[in-house]
Biopython code that builds the backbone (N, CA, C, O; Angstrom):
import numpy as np
from Bio.PDB.StructureBuilder import StructureBuilder

atoms = [
    (1, "MET", "N", (8.531, 1.119, 15.157)),
    (1, "MET", "CA", (7.843, 0.757, 13.927)),
    (1, "MET", "C", (8.910, 0.412, 12.888)),
    (1, "MET", "O", (9.862, 1.170, 12.704)),
    (2, "GLY", "N", (8.758, -0.709, 12.220)),
    (2, "GLY", "CA", (9.697, -1.124, 11.185)),
    (2, "GLY", "C", (9.391, -0.458, 9.857)),
    (2, "GLY", "O", (8.454, 0.332, 9.743)),
    (3, "ILE", "N", (10.190, -0.785, 8.860)),
    (3, "ILE", "CA", (10.022, -0.182, 7.538)),
    (3, "ILE", "C", (8.665, -0.521, 6.942)),
    (3, "ILE", "O", (7.984, 0.360, 6.418)),
    (4, "ASP", "N", (8.259, -1.795, 7.014)),
    (4, "ASP", "CA", (6.964, -2.184, 6.441)),
    (4, "ASP", "C", (5.813, -1.483, 7.142)),
    (4, "ASP", "O", (4.855, -1.063, 6.493)),
    (5, "GLY", "N", (5.897, -1.354, 8.458)),
    (5, "GLY", "CA", (4.864, -0.642, 9.207)),
    (5, "GLY", "C", (4.813, 0.831, 8.849)),
    (5, "GLY", "O", (3.736, 1.421, 8.755)),
    (6, "CYS", "N", (5.976, 1.418, 8.650)),
    (6, "CYS", "CA", (6.041, 2.827, 8.273)),
    (6, "CYS", "C", (5.456, 3.040, 6.878)),
    (6, "CYS", "O", (4.720, 4.000, 6.650)),
    (7, "LEU", "N", (5.784, 2.140, 5.943)),
    (7, "LEU", "CA", (5.214, 2.258, 4.598)),
    (7, "LEU", "C", (3.698, 2.071, 4.639)),
    (7, "LEU", "O", (2.965, 2.750, 3.919)),
    (8, "ALA", "N", (3.236, 1.161, 5.470)),
    (8, "ALA", "CA", (1.787, 0.970, 5.624)),
    (8, "ALA", "C", (1.143, 2.247, 6.180)),
    (8, "ALA", "O", (0.051, 2.624, 5.755)),
    (9, "SER", "N", (1.807, 2.905, 7.116)),
    (9, "SER", "CA", (1.296, 4.174, 7.651)),
    (9, "SER", "C", (1.279, 5.249, 6.572)),
    (9, "SER", "O", (0.350, 6.055, 6.518)),
    (10, "MET", "N", (2.289, 5.271, 5.718)),
    (10, "MET", "CA", (2.322, 6.247, 4.625)),
    (10, "MET", "C", (1.171, 6.025, 3.660)),
    (10, "MET", "O", (0.654, 6.975, 3.072)),
    (11, "MET", "N", (0.769, 4.767, 3.499)),
    (11, "MET", "CA", (-0.360, 4.474, 2.612)),
    (11, "MET", "C", (-1.687, 4.970, 3.183)),
    (11, "MET", "O", (-2.686, 4.999, 2.464)),
    (12, "THR", "N", (-1.721, 5.364, 4.463)),
    (12, "THR", "CA", (-2.949, 5.930, 5.038)),
    (12, "THR", "C", (-3.046, 7.431, 4.791)),
    (12, "THR", "O", (-4.063, 8.040, 5.127)),
    (13, "ILE", "N", (-2.024, 8.035, 4.219)),
    (13, "ILE", "CA", (-2.086, 9.450, 3.862)),
    (13, "ILE", "C", (-3.168, 9.597, 2.793)),
    (13, "ILE", "O", (-3.147, 8.871, 1.799)),
    (14, "PRO", "N", (-4.108, 10.519, 2.977)),
    (14, "PRO", "CA", (-5.186, 10.662, 1.989)),
    (14, "PRO", "C", (-4.647, 10.830, 0.565)),
    (14, "PRO", "O", (-3.818, 11.700, 0.298)),
    (15, "GLY", "N", (-5.135, 9.981, -0.336)),
    (15, "GLY", "CA", (-4.751, 10.034, -1.739)),
    (15, "GLY", "C", (-3.544, 9.181, -2.105)),
    (15, "GLY", "O", (-3.182, 9.105, -3.279)),
    (16, "ALA", "N", (-2.912, 8.534, -1.120)),
    (16, "ALA", "CA", (-1.720, 7.728, -1.412)),
    (16, "ALA", "C", (-2.080, 6.560, -2.322)),
    (16, "ALA", "O", (-3.027, 5.821, -2.053)),
    (17, "ARG", "N", (-1.321, 6.401, -3.394)),
    (17, "ARG", "CA", (-1.525, 5.284, -4.317)),
    (17, "ARG", "C", (-0.427, 4.231, -4.175)),
    (17, "ARG", "O", (-0.684, 3.028, -4.224)),
    (18, "ARG", "N", (0.818, 4.724, -3.995)),
    (18, "ARG", "CA", (1.959, 3.816, -3.928)),
    (18, "ARG", "C", (3.086, 4.521, -3.195)),
    (18, "ARG", "O", (3.258, 5.733, -3.320)),
    (19, "VAL", "N", (3.853, 3.756, -2.432)),
    (19, "VAL", "CA", (5.031, 4.302, -1.756)),
    (19, "VAL", "C", (6.166, 3.295, -1.904)),
    (19, "VAL", "O", (5.976, 2.090, -1.743)),
    (20, "THR", "N", (7.357, 3.821, -2.217)),
    (20, "THR", "CA", (8.524, 2.967, -2.427)),
    (20, "THR", "C", (9.718, 3.566, -1.705)),
    (20, "THR", "O", (10.013, 4.751, -1.862)),
    (21, "LEU", "N", (10.406, 2.755, -0.916)),
    (21, "LEU", "CA", (11.667, 3.152, -0.291)),
    (21, "LEU", "C", (12.769, 2.712, -1.238)),
    (21, "LEU", "O", (12.845, 1.542, -1.612)),
    (22, "VAL", "N", (13.638, 3.670, -1.632)),
    (22, "VAL", "CA", (14.608, 3.428, -2.698)),
    (22, "VAL", "C", (16.022, 3.733, -2.207)),
    (22, "VAL", "O", (16.252, 4.702, -1.483)),
    (23, "ASP", "N", (16.958, 2.886, -2.617)),
    (23, "ASP", "CA", (18.383, 3.124, -2.401)),
    (23, "ASP", "C", (18.891, 3.889, -3.620)),
    (23, "ASP", "O", (18.935, 3.350, -4.726)),
    (24, "CYS", "N", (19.273, 5.145, -3.411)),
    (24, "CYS", "CA", (19.693, 5.999, -4.533)),
    (24, "CYS", "C", (20.987, 5.511, -5.169)),
    (24, "CYS", "O", (21.190, 5.701, -6.368)),
    (25, "ALA", "N", (21.860, 4.889, -4.396)),
    (25, "ALA", "CA", (23.139, 4.412, -4.939)),
    (25, "ALA", "C", (22.928, 3.319, -5.985)),
    (25, "ALA", "O", (23.596, 3.312, -7.019)),
    (26, "SER", "N", (22.009, 2.403, -5.722)),
    (26, "SER", "CA", (21.780, 1.285, -6.638)),
    (26, "SER", "C", (20.568, 1.488, -7.539)),
    (26, "SER", "O", (20.472, 0.867, -8.597)),
    (27, "GLY", "N", (19.644, 2.350, -7.128)),
    (27, "GLY", "CA", (18.407, 2.531, -7.878)),
    (27, "GLY", "C", (17.409, 1.412, -7.660)),
    (27, "GLY", "O", (16.463, 1.259, -8.432)),
    (28, "LEU", "N", (17.618, 0.620, -6.599)),
    (28, "LEU", "CA", (16.741, -0.517, -6.326)),
    (28, "LEU", "C", (15.742, -0.200, -5.224)),
    (28, "LEU", "O", (16.022, 0.576, -4.310)),
    (29, "ALA", "N", (14.581, -0.813, -5.329)),
    (29, "ALA", "CA", (13.567, -0.690, -4.286)),
    (29, "ALA", "C", (13.994, -1.516, -3.087)),
    (29, "ALA", "O", (14.367, -2.681, -3.222)),
    (30, "VAL", "N", (13.936, -0.904, -1.912)),
    (30, "VAL", "CA", (14.214, -1.606, -0.661)),
    (30, "VAL", "C", (12.923, -2.242, -0.154)),
    (30, "VAL", "O", (12.921, -3.376, 0.326)),
    (31, "ALA", "N", (11.824, -1.492, -0.268)),
    (31, "ALA", "CA", (10.507, -1.971, 0.164)),
    (31, "ALA", "C", (9.455, -1.121, -0.538)),
    (31, "ALA", "O", (9.743, -0.015, -0.994)),
    (32, "ALA", "N", (8.238, -1.642, -0.623)),
    (32, "ALA", "CA", (7.171, -0.899, -1.291)),
    (32, "ALA", "C", (5.819, -1.332, -0.753)),
    (32, "ALA", "O", (5.676, -2.407, -0.171)),
    (33, "ALA", "N", (4.827, -0.467, -0.960)),
    (33, "ALA", "CA", (3.448, -0.766, -0.589)),
    (33, "ALA", "C", (2.526, -0.028, -1.561)),
    (33, "ALA", "O", (2.901, 0.992, -2.139)),
    (34, "GLY", "N", (1.326, -0.557, -1.727)),
    (34, "GLY", "CA", (0.339, 0.114, -2.567)),
    (34, "GLY", "C", (0.182, -0.530, -3.921)),
    (34, "GLY", "O", (0.631, -1.651, -4.155)),
    (35, "ARG", "N", (-0.470, 0.207, -4.815)),
    (35, "ARG", "CA", (-0.842, -0.299, -6.132)),
    (35, "ARG", "C", (0.353, -0.439, -7.057)),
    (35, "ARG", "O", (1.302, 0.342, -6.989)),
    (36, "GLU", "N", (0.295, -1.434, -7.915)),
    (36, "GLU", "CA", (1.320, -1.639, -8.939)),
    (36, "GLU", "C", (0.665, -1.749, -10.308)),
    (36, "GLU", "O", (1.135, -2.494, -11.167)),
    (37, "ASP", "N", (-0.423, -1.003, -10.513)),
    (37, "ASP", "CA", (-1.148, -1.132, -11.773)),
    (37, "ASP", "C", (-0.441, -0.463, -12.943)),
    (37, "ASP", "O", (-0.655, -0.857, -14.089)),
    (38, "VAL", "N", (0.389, 0.530, -12.686)),
    (38, "VAL", "CA", (1.115, 1.195, -13.766)),
    (38, "VAL", "C", (2.548, 0.671, -13.838)),
    (38, "VAL", "O", (3.015, 0.273, -14.905)),
    (39, "LEU", "N", (3.236, 0.672, -12.712)),
    (39, "LEU", "CA", (4.621, 0.206, -12.622)),
    (39, "LEU", "C", (4.777, -0.683, -11.408)),
    (39, "LEU", "O", (4.071, -0.519, -10.413)),
    (40, "ASP", "N", (5.705, -1.629, -11.488)),
    (40, "ASP", "CA", (6.021, -2.368, -10.271)),
    (40, "ASP", "C", (7.065, -1.583, -9.488)),
    (40, "ASP", "O", (7.580, -0.573, -9.968)),
    (41, "GLN", "N", (7.374, -2.046, -8.291)),
    (41, "GLN", "CA", (8.266, -1.294, -7.400)),
    (41, "GLN", "C", (9.662, -1.108, -7.991)),
    (41, "GLN", "O", (10.320, -0.108, -7.702)),
    (42, "HIS", "N", (10.119, -2.035, -8.799)),
    (42, "HIS", "CA", (11.469, -1.936, -9.347)),
    (42, "HIS", "C", (11.548, -0.918, -10.485)),
    (42, "HIS", "O", (12.527, -0.179, -10.589)),
    (43, "GLU", "N", (10.526, -0.876, -11.336)),
    (43, "GLU", "CA", (10.468, 0.144, -12.383)),
    (43, "GLU", "C", (10.316, 1.523, -11.762)),
    (43, "GLU", "O", (10.938, 2.487, -12.209)),
    (44, "ASP", "N", (9.486, 1.613, -10.731)),
    (44, "ASP", "CA", (9.278, 2.863, -10.006)),
    (44, "ASP", "C", (10.602, 3.361, -9.442)),
    (44, "ASP", "O", (10.967, 4.520, -9.638)),
    (45, "ALA", "N", (11.317, 2.491, -8.746)),
    (45, "ALA", "CA", (12.584, 2.868, -8.103)),
    (45, "ALA", "C", (13.607, 3.338, -9.138)),
    (45, "ALA", "O", (14.266, 4.358, -8.936)),
    (46, "ALA", "N", (13.739, 2.615, -10.222)),
    (46, "ALA", "CA", (14.725, 2.978, -11.246)),
    (46, "ALA", "C", (14.404, 4.337, -11.871)),
    (46, "ALA", "O", (15.299, 5.157, -12.075)),
    (47, "GLY", "N", (13.151, 4.568, -12.168)),
    (47, "GLY", "CA", (12.755, 5.825, -12.804)),
    (47, "GLY", "C", (12.940, 7.039, -11.915)),
    (47, "GLY", "O", (13.484, 8.052, -12.355)),
    (48, "VAL", "N", (12.499, 6.953, -10.684)),
    (48, "VAL", "CA", (12.614, 8.121, -9.808)),
    (48, "VAL", "C", (14.045, 8.327, -9.327)),
    (48, "VAL", "O", (14.411, 9.444, -8.960)),
    (49, "THR", "N", (14.860, 7.281, -9.321)),
    (49, "THR", "CA", (16.279, 7.457, -8.964)),
    (49, "THR", "C", (16.964, 8.380, -9.963)),
    (49, "THR", "O", (17.794, 9.203, -9.578)),
    (50, "ASP", "N", (16.625, 8.250, -11.239)),
    (50, "ASP", "CA", (17.198, 9.149, -12.244)),
    (50, "ASP", "C", (16.853, 10.604, -11.935)),
    (50, "ASP", "O", (17.702, 11.484, -12.077)),
    (51, "VAL", "N", (15.629, 10.861, -11.518)),
    (51, "VAL", "CA", (15.199, 12.217, -11.182)),
    (51, "VAL", "C", (15.977, 12.735, -9.976)),
    (51, "VAL", "O", (16.489, 13.854, -10.002)),
    (52, "VAL", "N", (16.069, 11.935, -8.930)),
    (52, "VAL", "CA", (16.763, 12.349, -7.714)),
    (52, "VAL", "C", (18.238, 12.610, -8.006)),
    (52, "VAL", "O", (18.786, 13.616, -7.554)),
    (53, "ARG", "N", (18.875, 11.735, -8.741)),
    (53, "ARG", "CA", (20.289, 11.925, -9.068)),
    (53, "ARG", "C", (20.509, 13.208, -9.869)),
    (53, "ARG", "O", (21.473, 13.934, -9.627)),
    (54, "ALA", "N", (19.617, 13.487, -10.822)),
    (54, "ALA", "CA", (19.746, 14.698, -11.635)),
    (54, "ALA", "C", (19.622, 15.951, -10.772)),
    (54, "ALA", "O", (20.382, 16.904, -10.949)),
    (55, "VAL", "N", (18.679, 15.956, -9.851)),
    (55, "VAL", "CA", (18.505, 17.112, -8.965)),
    (55, "VAL", "C", (19.708, 17.275, -8.053)),
    (55, "VAL", "O", (20.208, 18.387, -7.885)),
    (56, "LEU", "N", (20.181, 16.186, -7.463)),
    (56, "LEU", "CA", (21.325, 16.268, -6.557)),
    (56, "LEU", "C", (22.592, 16.720, -7.268)),
    (56, "LEU", "O", (23.463, 17.330, -6.648)),
    (57, "ALA", "N", (22.708, 16.432, -8.549)),
    (57, "ALA", "CA", (23.917, 16.779, -9.300)),
    (57, "ALA", "C", (23.870, 18.174, -9.912)),
    (57, "ALA", "O", (24.850, 18.611, -10.517)),
    (58, "SER", "N", (22.755, 18.880, -9.768)),
    (58, "SER", "CA", (22.593, 20.165, -10.443)),
    (58, "SER", "C", (22.831, 21.348, -9.516)),
    (58, "SER", "O", (22.018, 21.606, -8.628)),
    (59, "PRO", "N", (23.942, 22.078, -9.709)),
    (59, "PRO", "CA", (24.181, 23.266, -8.895)),
    (59, "PRO", "C", (23.127, 24.343, -9.120)),
    (59, "PRO", "O", (22.907, 25.183, -8.248)),
    (60, "ALA", "N", (22.473, 24.329, -10.277)),
    (60, "ALA", "CA", (21.450, 25.330, -10.569)),
    (60, "ALA", "C", (20.241, 25.196, -9.650)),
    (60, "ALA", "O", (19.465, 26.142, -9.510)),
    (61, "LEU", "N", (20.072, 24.036, -9.023)),
    (61, "LEU", "CA", (18.934, 23.835, -8.134)),
    (61, "LEU", "C", (19.278, 24.087, -6.668)),
    (61, "LEU", "O", (18.503, 23.741, -5.776)),
    (62, "SER", "N", (20.426, 24.684, -6.424)),
    (62, "SER", "CA", (20.826, 25.038, -5.071)),
    (62, "SER", "C", (20.364, 26.454, -4.771)),
    (62, "SER", "O", (20.429, 27.332, -5.632)),
    (63, "ALA", "N", (19.898, 26.672, -3.550)),
    (63, "ALA", "CA", (19.418, 28.001, -3.159)),
    (63, "ALA", "C", (20.541, 28.911, -2.688)),
    (63, "ALA", "O", (20.345, 30.120, -2.568)),
    (64, "THR", "N", (21.707, 28.354, -2.421)),
    (64, "THR", "CA", (22.827, 29.155, -1.937)),
    (64, "THR", "C", (24.080, 28.839, -2.746)),
    (64, "THR", "O", (24.179, 27.781, -3.368)),
    (65, "ALA", "N", (25.032, 29.766, -2.731)),
    (65, "ALA", "CA", (26.275, 29.562, -3.469)),
    (65, "ALA", "C", (27.097, 28.411, -2.888)),
    (65, "ALA", "O", (27.830, 27.737, -3.612)),
    (66, "ALA", "N", (26.969, 28.191, -1.582)),
    (66, "ALA", "CA", (27.728, 27.129, -0.919)),
    (66, "ALA", "C", (27.117, 25.746, -1.133)),
    (66, "ALA", "O", (27.704, 24.739, -0.738)),
    (67, "GLY", "N", (25.963, 25.697, -1.745)),
    (67, "GLY", "CA", (25.278, 24.418, -1.928)),
    (67, "GLY", "C", (24.105, 24.322, -0.975)),
    (67, "GLY", "O", (24.025, 25.061, 0.007)),
    (68, "ASP", "N", (23.219, 23.433, -1.263)),
    (68, "ASP", "CA", (21.990, 23.317, -0.503)),
    (68, "ASP", "C", (21.602, 21.851, -0.442)),
    (68, "ASP", "O", (21.519, 21.186, -1.474)),
    (69, "ASP", "N", (21.364, 21.346, 0.752)),
    (69, "ASP", "CA", (20.915, 19.966, 0.863)),
    (69, "ASP", "C", (19.465, 19.862, 0.415)),
    (69, "ASP", "O", (18.600, 20.582, 0.915)),
    (70, "VAL", "N", (19.206, 18.980, -0.512)),
    (70, "VAL", "CA", (17.857, 18.756, -1.003)),
    (70, "VAL", "C", (17.139, 17.845, -0.021)),
    (70, "VAL", "O", (17.662, 16.795, 0.353)),
    (71, "GLU", "N", (15.956, 18.238, 0.393)),
    (71, "GLU", "CA", (15.152, 17.433, 1.308)),
    (71, "GLU", "C", (14.004, 16.747, 0.585)),
    (71, "GLU", "O", (13.689, 15.588, 0.857)),
    (72, "GLU", "N", (13.381, 17.474, -0.341)),
    (72, "GLU", "CA", (12.204, 16.959, -1.041)),
    (72, "GLU", "C", (12.247, 17.383, -2.497)),
    (72, "GLU", "O", (12.814, 18.415, -2.856)),
    (73, "ILE", "N", (11.635, 16.561, -3.314)),
    (73, "ILE", "CA", (11.423, 16.892, -4.727)),
    (73, "ILE", "C", (9.948, 16.606, -5.001)),
    (73, "ILE", "O", (9.441, 15.535, -4.665)),
    (74, "ILE", "N", (9.276, 17.560, -5.605)),
    (74, "ILE", "CA", (7.860, 17.385, -5.935)),
    (74, "ILE", "C", (7.707, 17.524, -7.442)),
    (74, "ILE", "O", (8.160, 18.502, -8.037)),
    (75, "VAL", "N", (7.063, 16.532, -8.052)),
    (75, "VAL", "CA", (6.753, 16.572, -9.470)),
    (75, "VAL", "C", (5.233, 16.532, -9.576)),
    (75, "VAL", "O", (4.583, 15.633, -9.042)),
    (76, "CYS", "N", (4.680, 17.520, -10.273)),
    (76, "CYS", "CA", (3.222, 17.611, -10.409)),
    (76, "CYS", "C", (2.808, 17.105, -11.781)),
    (76, "CYS", "O", (3.249, 17.626, -12.806)),
    (77, "GLY", "N", (1.970, 16.100, -11.791)),
    (77, "GLY", "CA", (1.414, 15.569, -13.029)),
    (77, "GLY", "C", (-0.053, 15.939, -13.139)),
    (77, "GLY", "O", (-0.621, 16.499, -12.201)),
    (78, "THR", "N", (-0.664, 15.640, -14.252)),
    (78, "THR", "CA", (-2.070, 15.998, -14.433)),
    (78, "THR", "C", (-2.994, 15.187, -13.532)),
    (78, "THR", "O", (-4.071, 15.660, -13.167)),
    (79, "ASP", "N", (-2.587, 13.967, -13.169)),
    (79, "ASP", "CA", (-3.433, 13.119, -12.337)),
    (79, "ASP", "C", (-2.884, 12.871, -10.949)),
    (79, "ASP", "O", (-3.560, 12.271, -10.113)),
    (80, "GLY", "N", (-1.658, 13.327, -10.688)),
    (80, "GLY", "CA", (-1.112, 13.048, -9.370)),
    (80, "GLY", "C", (0.164, 13.808, -9.085)),
    (80, "GLY", "O", (0.730, 14.479, -9.948)),
    (81, "TYR", "N", (0.591, 13.681, -7.857)),
    (81, "TYR", "CA", (1.827, 14.294, -7.393)),
    (81, "TYR", "C", (2.818, 13.191, -7.053)),
    (81, "TYR", "O", (2.437, 12.132, -6.554)),
    (82, "HIS", "N", (4.075, 13.445, -7.325)),
    (82, "HIS", "CA", (5.158, 12.550, -6.941)),
    (82, "HIS", "C", (5.973, 13.305, -5.903)),
    (82, "HIS", "O", (6.563, 14.346, -6.195)),
    (83, "LEU", "N", (5.999, 12.774, -4.704)),
    (83, "LEU", "CA", (6.761, 13.383, -3.626)),
    (83, "LEU", "C", (7.933, 12.463, -3.319)),
    (83, "LEU", "O", (7.743, 11.315, -2.918)),
    (84, "MET", "N", (9.137, 12.970, -3.507)),
    (84, "MET", "CA", (10.351, 12.211, -3.214)),
    (84, "MET", "C", (11.033, 12.888, -2.033)),
    (84, "MET", "O", (11.452, 14.042, -2.122)),
    (85, "VAL", "N", (11.138, 12.163, -0.933)),
    (85, "VAL", "CA", (11.700, 12.712, 0.300)),
    (85, "VAL", "C", (12.975, 11.951, 0.627)),
    (85, "VAL", "O", (12.955, 10.733, 0.806)),
    (86, "LEU", "N", (14.085, 12.681, 0.705)),
    (86, "LEU", "CA", (15.369, 12.069, 1.023)),
    (86, "LEU", "C", (15.491, 11.912, 2.527)),
    (86, "LEU", "O", (15.078, 12.787, 3.288)),
    (87, "THR", "N", (16.056, 10.797, 2.948)),
    (87, "THR", "CA", (16.231, 10.559, 4.378)),
    (87, "THR", "C", (17.576, 11.108, 4.824)),
    (87, "THR", "O", (18.416, 11.476, 4.004)),
    (88, "GLU", "N", (17.762, 11.156, 6.110)),
    (88, "GLU", "CA", (19.039, 11.580, 6.677)),
    (88, "GLU", "C", (20.097, 10.498, 6.516)),
    (88, "GLU", "O", (21.293, 10.778, 6.594)),
    (89, "ALA", "N", (19.663, 9.273, 6.294)),
    (89, "ALA", "CA", (20.601, 8.147, 6.189)),
    (89, "ALA", "C", (21.507, 8.335, 4.984)),
    (89, "ALA", "O", (21.057, 8.761, 3.920)),
    (90, "ASN", "N", (22.758, 8.022, 5.148)),
    (90, "ASN", "CA", (23.706, 8.103, 4.052)),
    (90, "ASN", "C", (24.562, 6.839, 4.055)),
    (90, "ASN", "O", (25.622, 6.799, 4.680)),
    (91, "LEU", "N", (24.102, 5.827, 3.365)),
    (91, "LEU", "CA", (24.801, 4.549, 3.288)),
    (91, "LEU", "C", (25.313, 4.393, 1.866)),
    (91, "LEU", "O", (24.680, 3.741, 1.035)),
    (92, "ASP", "N", (26.470, 5.000, 1.589)),
    (92, "ASP", "CA", (27.010, 5.067, 0.227)),
    (92, "ASP", "C", (26.007, 5.739, -0.703)),
    (92, "ASP", "O", (25.879, 5.342, -1.861)),
    (93, "GLY", "N", (25.316, 6.719, -0.227)),
    (93, "GLY", "CA", (24.311, 7.442, -0.997)),
    (93, "GLY", "C", (23.065, 7.617, -0.164)),
    (93, "GLY", "O", (22.996, 7.166, 0.979)),
    (94, "HIS", "N", (22.102, 8.263, -0.732)),
    (94, "HIS", "CA", (20.863, 8.551, -0.022)),
    (94, "HIS", "C", (19.857, 7.414, -0.154)),
    (94, "HIS", "O", (19.833, 6.684, -1.144)),
    (95, "LEU", "N", (19.048, 7.294, 0.858)),
    (95, "LEU", "CA", (17.801, 6.548, 0.750)),
    (95, "LEU", "C", (16.721, 7.601, 0.580)),
    (95, "LEU", "O", (16.811, 8.689, 1.149)),
    (96, "PHE", "N", (15.710, 7.282, -0.196)),
    (96, "PHE", "CA", (14.596, 8.220, -0.307)),
    (96, "PHE", "C", (13.301, 7.444, -0.459)),
    (96, "PHE", "O", (13.288, 6.263, -0.806)),
    (97, "VAL", "N", (12.222, 8.145, -0.188)),
    (97, "VAL", "CA", (10.889, 7.564, -0.322)),
    (97, "VAL", "C", (10.171, 8.286, -1.445)),
    (97, "VAL", "O", (10.175, 9.514, -1.516)),
    (98, "HIS", "N", (9.555, 7.507, -2.322)),
    (98, "HIS", "CA", (8.736, 8.068, -3.399)),
    (98, "HIS", "C", (7.277, 7.751, -3.082)),
    (98, "HIS", "O", (6.886, 6.587, -2.997)),
    (99, "LEU", "N", (6.487, 8.798, -2.911)),
    (99, "LEU", "CA", (5.050, 8.658, -2.663)),
    (99, "LEU", "C", (4.306, 9.170, -3.878)),
    (99, "LEU", "O", (4.487, 10.318, -4.283)),
    (100, "LEU", "N", (3.470, 8.325, -4.463)),
    (100, "LEU", "CA", (2.583, 8.744, -5.541)),
    (100, "LEU", "C", (1.245, 9.070, -4.904)),
    (100, "LEU", "O", (0.638, 8.237, -4.231)),
    (101, "LEU", "N", (0.797, 10.298, -5.128)),
    (101, "LEU", "CA", (-0.395, 10.825, -4.476)),
    (101, "LEU", "C", (-1.420, 11.214, -5.530)),
    (101, "LEU", "O", (-1.088, 11.919, -6.483)),
    (102, "ASP", "N", (-2.655, 10.766, -5.375)),
    (102, "ASP", "CA", (-3.741, 11.115, -6.287)),
    (102, "ASP", "C", (-4.019, 12.614, -6.199)),
    (102, "ASP", "O", (-4.112, 13.169, -5.104)),
    (103, "ARG", "N", (-4.148, 13.257, -7.337)),
    (103, "ARG", "CA", (-4.353, 14.713, -7.352)),
    (103, "ARG", "C", (-5.734, 15.110, -6.842)),
    (103, "ARG", "O", (-5.884, 16.162, -6.221)),
    (104, "GLU", "N", (-6.730, 14.291, -7.092)),
    (104, "GLU", "CA", (-8.102, 14.620, -6.687)),
    (104, "GLU", "C", (-8.339, 14.435, -5.186)),
    (104, "GLU", "O", (-9.008, 15.253, -4.553)),
    (105, "THR", "N", (-7.793, 13.369, -4.627)),
    (105, "THR", "CA", (-8.097, 13.041, -3.227)),
    (105, "THR", "C", (-6.943, 13.328, -2.275)),
    (105, "THR", "O", (-7.100, 13.230, -1.058)),
    (106, "GLY", "N", (-5.785, 13.681, -2.827)),
    (106, "GLY", "CA", (-4.614, 13.925, -1.993)),
    (106, "GLY", "C", (-4.420, 15.394, -1.675)),
    (106, "GLY", "O", (-5.017, 16.270, -2.301)),
    (107, "ASN", "N", (-3.584, 15.640, -0.702)),
    (107, "ASN", "CA", (-3.226, 16.988, -0.286)),
    (107, "ASN", "C", (-1.705, 16.996, -0.121)),
    (107, "ASN", "O", (-1.180, 16.398, 0.818)),
    (108, "ILE", "N", (-1.001, 17.666, -1.025)),
    (108, "ILE", "CA", (0.451, 17.617, -1.029)),
    (108, "ILE", "C", (1.052, 18.210, 0.249)),
    (108, "ILE", "O", (2.069, 17.719, 0.738)),
    (109, "ALA", "N", (0.437, 19.249, 0.786)),
    (109, "ALA", "CA", (0.960, 19.856, 2.019)),
    (109, "ALA", "C", (0.842, 18.883, 3.192)),
    (109, "ALA", "O", (1.790, 18.717, 3.960)),
    (110, "LEU", "N", (-0.303, 18.250, 3.332)),
    (110, "LEU", "CA", (-0.502, 17.262, 4.391)),
    (110, "LEU", "C", (0.448, 16.083, 4.200)),
    (110, "LEU", "O", (1.034, 15.590, 5.164)),
    (111, "ALA", "N", (0.597, 15.636, 2.964)),
    (111, "ALA", "CA", (1.491, 14.505, 2.684)),
    (111, "ALA", "C", (2.927, 14.838, 3.080)),
    (111, "ALA", "O", (3.626, 13.991, 3.636)),
    (112, "ARG", "N", (3.370, 16.052, 2.802)),
    (112, "ARG", "CA", (4.733, 16.463, 3.169)),
    (112, "ARG", "C", (4.933, 16.406, 4.679)),
    (112, "ARG", "O", (5.959, 15.915, 5.153)),
    (113, "LEU", "N", (3.974, 16.897, 5.424)),
    (113, "LEU", "CA", (4.074, 16.879, 6.888)),
    (113, "LEU", "C", (4.083, 15.461, 7.440)),
    (113, "LEU", "O", (4.912, 15.123, 8.285)),
    (114, "ARG", "N", (3.159, 14.631, 6.961)),
    (114, "ARG", "CA", (3.073, 13.246, 7.440)),
    (114, "ARG", "C", (4.326, 12.456, 7.068)),
    (114, "ARG", "O", (4.819, 11.662, 7.870)),
    (115, "MET", "N", (4.840, 12.669, 5.863)),
    (115, "MET", "CA", (6.047, 11.956, 5.442)),
    (115, "MET", "C", (7.227, 12.339, 6.325)),
    (115, "MET", "O", (8.014, 11.477, 6.717)),
    (116, "ARG", "N", (7.353, 13.603, 6.636)),
    (116, "ARG", "CA", (8.451, 14.055, 7.494)),
    (116, "ARG", "C", (8.369, 13.381, 8.853)),
    (116, "ARG", "O", (9.386, 12.925, 9.376)),
    (117, "ASP", "N", (7.172, 13.310, 9.438)),
    (117, "ASP", "CA", (6.984, 12.658, 10.740)),
    (117, "ASP", "C", (7.313, 11.164, 10.662)),
    (117, "ASP", "O", (8.042, 10.643, 11.507)),
    (118, "LEU", "N", (6.784, 10.486, 9.662)),
    (118, "LEU", "CA", (6.981, 9.048, 9.540)),
    (118, "LEU", "C", (8.429, 8.692, 9.238)),
    (118, "LEU", "O", (8.937, 7.701, 9.762)),
    (119, "LEU", "N", (9.095, 9.469, 8.414)),
    (119, "LEU", "CA", (10.508, 9.199, 8.138)),
    (119, "LEU", "C", (11.358, 9.450, 9.366)),
    (119, "LEU", "O", (12.382, 8.795, 9.555)),
    (120, "GLY", "N", (10.952, 10.378, 10.191)),
    (120, "GLY", "CA", (11.660, 10.602, 11.457)),
    (120, "GLY", "C", (11.600, 9.377, 12.335)),
    (120, "GLY", "O", (12.552, 9.082, 13.058)),
    (121, "GLU", "N", (10.488, 8.656, 12.283)),
    (121, "GLU", "CA", (10.361, 7.426, 13.068)),
    (121, "GLU", "C", (11.290, 6.327, 12.554)),
    (121, "GLU", "O", (11.858, 5.577, 13.348)),
    (122, "ILE", "N", (11.450, 6.226, 11.227)),
    (122, "ILE", "CA", (12.335, 5.213, 10.652)),
    (122, "ILE", "C", (13.791, 5.517, 10.969)),
    (122, "ILE", "O", (14.550, 4.638, 11.378)),
    (123, "THR", "N", (14.168, 6.774, 10.772)),
    (123, "THR", "CA", (15.581, 7.140, 10.883)),
    (123, "THR", "C", (15.969, 7.558, 12.293)),
    (123, "THR", "O", (17.145, 7.789, 12.571)),
    (124, "GLY", "N", (14.993, 7.655, 13.179)),
    (124, "GLY", "CA", (15.291, 8.056, 14.553)),
    (124, "GLY", "C", (15.618, 9.531, 14.670)),
    (124, "GLY", "O", (16.261, 9.957, 15.630)),
    (125, "GLY", "N", (15.171, 10.323, 13.679)),
    (125, "GLY", "CA", (15.480, 11.754, 13.693)),
    (125, "GLY", "C", (14.288, 12.618, 13.899)),
    (125, "GLY", "O", (14.411, 13.843, 13.931)),
]
sb = StructureBuilder()
sb.init_structure("model")
sb.init_model(0)
sb.init_chain("A")
sb.init_seg("    ")
for serial, (resi, resn, name, xyz) in enumerate(atoms, 1):
    if name == "N":
        sb.init_residue(resn, " ", resi, " ")
    sb.init_atom(name, np.array(xyz, "f"), 0.0, 1.0, " ", f" {name:<3s}", serial, name[0])
structure = sb.get_structure()
């Protein structure tokens, strides 16, 4: 399954509104699917890259003294959840996927499981 097929599969997660594959090094969208009624894929990528970079740079968010690899970041809003999942790929920085999930129709636990499975298909992990 290619990137576009994987993003299309992510859009079948109950409550999915938008999904964007982002290059953390550049802050640019690699690919996207779903609604663009609030932001387009490039605004989405730039905004969530700032969040991911801040989390990765913060020792206070590490669970251990030796450091902790961040796998997911979840931001809860009044109308939805933002799930940012970092991939295993490291091409001068991380690639990550940002999934915007509707709070009423989505299930964050299910979305986390499905995203992990689908990203494994992209990265071969």
